C-alpha positions in Angstrom: 60.5 63.3 -166.3 60.4 61.9 -169.8 60.8 65.7 -171.5 63.9 65.8 -168.8 65.4 62.3 -170.6 64.6 63.3 -173.8 66.3 66.8 -173.8 69.3 65.2 -171.4 69.7 62.8 -174.7 69.7 65.4 -177.3 72.0 67.2 -175.2 74.5 64.3 -175.6 74.2 63.2 -179.0 74.6 67.4 -180.1 78.3 67.1 -177.9 78.6 63.9 -179.5 78.0 65.2 -182.9 80.0 68.3 -182.6 83.5 67.0 -181.0 83.7 63.9 -182.6 86.6 63.2 -184.8 85.9 63.5 -188.5 85.4 60.7 -190.9 88.4 60.0 -192.7 89.5 58.3 -195.8 93.2 57.0 -196.7 94.6 57.0 -200.3 95.1 53.3 -201.5 96.3 54.6 -204.8 100.4 55.6 -205.1 100.2 58.8 -206.7 96.4 59.3 -206.4 95.0 62.2 -207.7 93.1 64.3 -206.3 90.3 66.5 -208.5 89.1 69.7 -208.6 85.5 71.3 -209.3 86.0 73.2 -212.3 81.9 74.4 -212.0 80.2 72.4 -214.8 79.8 69.3 -212.2 82.7 68.3 -213.9 86.4 67.7 -212.1 90.1 67.5 -213.1 93.3 66.9 -212.0 94.8 68.8 -209.3 97.9 67.6 -207.6 98.4 63.8 -206.6 99.3 62.7 -203.1 100.8 59.1 -202.3 99.2 56.1 -201.2 98.6 56.3 -197.1 97.4 60.0 -197.1 94.6 60.3 -195.2 92.4 62.6 -195.9 89.4 64.2 -194.3 86.3 63.9 -195.3 83.9 66.9 -195.9 80.7 65.0 -197.0 79.4 61.3 -196.0 77.5 61.0 -199.2 79.2 59.4 -202.2 79.3 62.3 -205.1 78.5 61.7 -208.5 80.1 63.6 -211.0 81.5 63.9 -214.5 85.8 63.1 -214.9 87.7 65.0 -217.1 91.0 63.7 -218.1 93.6 64.7 -221.3 91.9 62.1 -223.4 88.2 62.0 -222.9 85.3 62.6 -220.5 83.6 59.9 -217.9 80.3 59.8 -217.3 79.0 59.6 -213.5 82.1 58.5 -211.5 81.8 58.8 -207.9 84.0 60.6 -205.6 84.6 61.6 -202.0 84.8 65.0 -201.2 87.6 65.8 -199.3 89.4 68.2 -197.0 92.8 68.1 -197.8 95.1 71.2 -196.4 92.2 73.5 -196.2 90.9 72.8 -199.9 88.1 71.1 -200.9 89.1 68.1 -203.6 87.2 65.0 -205.0 89.1 61.7 -204.3 87.6 58.5 -207.1 85.6 56.0 -204.5 88.1 53.0 -206.7 91.0 54.8 -205.1 90.3 55.4 -201.7 88.6 54.0 -198.4 87.0 55.0 -195.4 88.2 54.2 -192.2 86.4 54.0 -189.0 85.3 51.8 -185.8 85.9 49.0 -187.3 88.2 49.4 -190.6 91.4 50.6 -189.7 94.3 51.1 -191.9 97.4 48.5 -191.7 99.7 47.3 -193.7 101.3 44.0 -194.4 104.4 42.7 -192.9 104.9 39.4 -194.8 103.9 38.5 -198.6 100.5 37.2 -198.3 98.0 34.6 -199.9 95.1 36.3 -201.4 91.7 34.4 -200.9 88.2 35.4 -202.0 86.2 33.8 -199.1 87.4 33.2 -195.5 88.2 30.0 -196.5 91.4 28.1 -197.6 89.8 26.5 -200.6 89.2 29.9 -201.9 92.8 30.6 -202.6 93.8 32.9 -205.6 96.9 32.4 -207.8 98.2 36.1 -206.1 100.2 37.9 -203.6 100.4 41.0 -202.6 103.9 42.0 -201.4 104.8 43.2 -197.8 104.2 46.6 -197.0 101.4 46.7 -198.8 99.0 49.3 -196.9 95.6 47.8 -196.7 92.4 48.7 -195.1 90.9 46.1 -192.4 87.7 44.7 -191.7 86.1 42.0 -190.1 87.8 38.7 -188.6 86.9 35.2 -189.4 88.5 31.9 -187.7 88.4 29.1 -190.2 88.2 25.7 -188.6 89.6 22.6 -190.9 92.8 20.6 -190.7 94.4 23.3 -191.1 93.0 26.6 -189.2 93.2 30.2 -190.1 92.1 33.2 -188.9 91.5 35.2 -191.7 91.3 39.0 -192.4 89.1 41.1 -194.6 91.0 43.6 -196.6 90.4 46.8 -198.8 93.8 47.4 -200.9 94.5 48.8 -204.7 94.9 46.6 -207.4 97.6 48.0 -209.9 96.7 45.8 -212.7 93.4 46.5 -213.4 93.7 49.8 -211.0 90.7 49.5 -208.5 90.4 49.4 -205.3 89.3 45.3 -204.0 88.3 43.4 -201.0 90.1 40.3 -200.4 90.7 38.1 -197.6 94.3 37.1 -195.9 96.0 35.2 -192.9 95.4 37.5 -190.2 98.8 37.1 -189.1 100.4 38.8 -192.2 98.9 42.3 -191.4 99.4 45.0 -188.8 97.4 47.9 -188.1 100.0 49.1 -185.6 100.2 53.0 -186.2 104.3 52.9 -185.6 104.2 50.0 -188.2 102.5 51.6 -190.8 104.0 55.3 -190.7 107.5 53.3 -190.5 106.4 52.0 -194.6 105.1 55.3 -195.1 108.4 56.8 -194.6 109.9 54.3 -196.6 107.9 54.9 -199.4 108.4 58.9 -199.1 112.3 57.6 -199.1 111.8 55.4 -202.0 110.4 58.7 -204.3 112.4 61.4 -202.8 115.0 63.0 -205.4 117.0 64.5 -203.0 119.4 62.4 -201.3 119.8 64.0 -198.3 116.2 64.0 -197.5 115.8 60.7 -198.8 118.7 59.4 -195.7 116.3 61.1 -193.1 113.4 59.3 -194.1 115.6 56.1 -194.1 117.3 57.0 -190.6 113.2 57.7 -189.2 112.1 54.7 -190.4 114.6 52.3 -188.9 114.5 54.3 -185.9 110.8 53.6 -185.4 109.6 51.1 -182.6 108.2 48.9 -184.9 107.5 44.9 -184.9 110.4 42.5 -185.6 108.2 41.6 -188.7 108.7 45.7 -190.3 111.9 46.2 -188.7 113.4 43.1 -190.9 111.5 44.7 -193.8 112.5 48.1 -193.1 116.2 47.2 -192.7 116.5 45.2 -196.2 114.5 47.7 -197.8 116.8 50.5 -196.4 120.2 48.6 -197.7 118.5 48.0 -201.2 118.0 51.8 -200.8 121.2 52.9 -200.4 123.1 50.1 -201.9 124.6 48.2 -198.6 124.9 44.7 -198.4 121.8 42.1 -197.7 124.4 40.1 -195.7 125.5 40.6 -191.9 128.8 40.7 -190.9 127.8 37.0 -188.9 126.7 35.7 -193.2 130.3 36.1 -194.0 133.1 33.9 -193.1 136.7 33.3 -193.9 137.1 31.0 -197.5 140.6 31.0 -199.4 140.7 29.0 -202.6 142.3 29.7 -206.1 139.1 29.4 -209.2 138.8 30.4 -212.5 136.4 32.8 -214.5 133.7 31.5 -216.6 130.6 32.6 -218.7 128.9 30.5 -220.9 129.1 33.7 -223.9 132.6 35.0 -222.8 130.7 38.4 -221.1 132.6 40.3 -218.5 131.8 39.6 -214.7 130.6 42.5 -212.4 132.7 42.9 -209.6 130.6 44.6 -206.8 131.7 47.0 -203.5 129.5 44.8 -201.1 127.7 40.7 -201.6 124.5 40.9 -203.2 123.5 42.9 -206.2 122.2 45.8 -204.1 126.3 45.9 -203.9 127.3 48.6 -206.3 129.7 47.6 -209.1 133.3 48.9 -209.2 134.9 46.9 -211.7 134.5 44.0 -214.6 136.8 40.7 -214.9 137.4 39.0 -217.8 135.8 36.1 -218.6 137.8 34.9 -221.5 140.3 32.4 -221.5 139.2 31.5 -218.0 141.4 33.3 -215.8 142.4 32.5 -212.2 141.1 34.4 -209.0 141.6 34.2 -205.5 139.1 33.7 -203.3 139.6 35.2 -199.6 135.7 34.9 -198.2 132.6 34.6 -198.7 128.9 34.3 -197.6 128.0 31.5 -195.9 124.4 31.7 -196.7 123.5 31.2 -200.6 121.9 34.0 -202.7 119.3 33.2 -206.1 119.8 34.9 -208.8 118.7 34.2 -212.5 117.6 30.9 -211.5 121.5 29.8 -209.9 121.9 29.4 -206.3 125.2 30.1 -204.6 127.5 32.3 -202.9 128.9 35.5 -202.8 132.8 35.1 -202.9 135.4 38.1 -202.5 138.2 37.7 -205.2 140.8 39.5 -206.3 142.7 39.5 -209.6 146.1 39.8 -209.2 146.7 41.1 -213.1 144.7 44.1 -212.3 144.3 44.0 -208.6 141.1 44.8 -208.8 138.7 43.1 -205.8 135.5 42.8 -204.6 132.5 40.4 -204.5 131.3 38.4 -207.2 128.6 35.5 -207.2 129.7 31.7 -207.0 127.5 31.1 -210.1 130.8 32.9 -212.3 134.0 30.8 -211.0 134.5 27.4 -211.2 136.9 25.7 -208.1 
């Protein structure tokens, strides 16, 4: 009976290993290099992939090889051996991270303060921006005057060119597949050279059923990329007044087709001698530019006929 049970266990183990999904890593570095073996236990650049690209592990073991670059050769560098488009490549261990049943591919849905330990006293004077790709780990509940649930993350530190392990507020991280895919589409849109392809990526990103936080992030980035106003119709109100244009150095003032710096510049107005303009509407929320906080005003210059949006810091009513 014991032999039968043992045989059955071995058969189950064989089936699980045979049909289990292959181990994967996620490229965390944007334009992360895939390297090929040159036949001398050395690897050199082959092609690059975007951050968030999923790669199949060809081996569970870390491979040590020499890295050849245009400047020098680095000895004994650690690599993941991966499969990508049916080819074998090597990914530097500091550029990517494994995902498995305990570690998930995620994205930050809010700007997040970094902590070196899962406690509020261990904060770092640095943040990661919304949309940063991360690999998540264990969660930790910190009970204090301000109870917080932390989650361990691994991310690529673009300043030092290496992946790091830190902790962030768990509420700021999403491992929802649609959230991650929407942000990946957005990143593809940012790098696309073809305008039609860029718009297609953005359209698909906006159409995905994401969380509210990611939906808002996608919408804001969408507006920036396509130079669309970041102010909604509900944030624009009727306004009528006459004011004088003013800049400290007498420079020209940009006039835009939409409120906000994402609006395209359609002309400029002189500020010398403080000419008058008539404002017909304004945003009902302020914007902050160069340390100045003010509304955007839709104005018309009677002398030139030019009309559009200018920042309120340049108008004296």
